[in-house]
C-alpha positions, 0 to 999 in steps of 0.5 A: 535524487536528493531526498530532503524530506523526513517522510520517505517511501523506500524503493522496496515499495516503489519498485513493485508499484512501477513494475506492475504498471509501467508497460500498461501506462499511457505515454503522458503518465510515463512523462509525469512519472519521469518528472518525479524521477520514477520509472525507466530510464531513471535509476531506482533511488533508495527512497523517495519523498512520500509526496512523490510516491503518492503522486505516482499512485494517483497518476498510475491508478487514474491511468489504469482504472479511469472508470473508478472513483479515486479511492477505488482506483487506489485500492485496486492499485494497492492490491495489484502492487502487493500481488507484484511484491509477493512474487519476489523473495521478500514478499514470498517470505513475508506472506509465508510468515503471515500464514504461519503467524495467523491473521490477528498476529500479523495485523498486530505486527503491521507497524513493523511490516509497513515500516519496511516500506516507509520510515514514518508509518505508525499503526494502532490495532484494536480488537473491536469484537470477534473477527472485528478490528480497527486499524489506525494509520498515522499517515496515509499520504492522501491515498487511503484507498491504496492502504485498503488495497494493501490490506485486502491482499491477505483475503483468501490467502491467510486464514481468518484475514478480514474480507471487509476492509473499509475506510471508517474515518479520516482525520488529517493525514491519519485514517482508521480502517474497519476490518471484519472477517465474515464466514 
């Protein structure tokens, strides 16, 4: 696949997405993914246009969670994808480091972690109160719920990780999340 866009999602983010869903998908969804050159029998490419990845998120989540609203479909798939990712060596190492660094420091370093899966993501982390934060992402490629699901993966696994992650505001491609930890 010739990748001609500057906004890329790397294979390290695409592989867990496909792996968590492929065996559960309906044939029509698999056909749609194959049209995007994603999933078997296609070879995994080093990177994919962000729009292809976002289309895959929408196709997969609609198939797997048809009774949920779109944002909740995406959130559930995001959480499942991170859980799949953490079964691999890199994912286990990242979660171990996150536990060591703690919730706040890990959230502050989120730009670095997200950039390992995409070349265009920037974040801004703001402390808004004790155990309360805002996280801005410059581009959620029209699947803000997926990123909320990714963020929720630390809940219950990392001490002090926010257990309420809400989409606070959308502005074009960007999204601001409200993150709070309640005891």
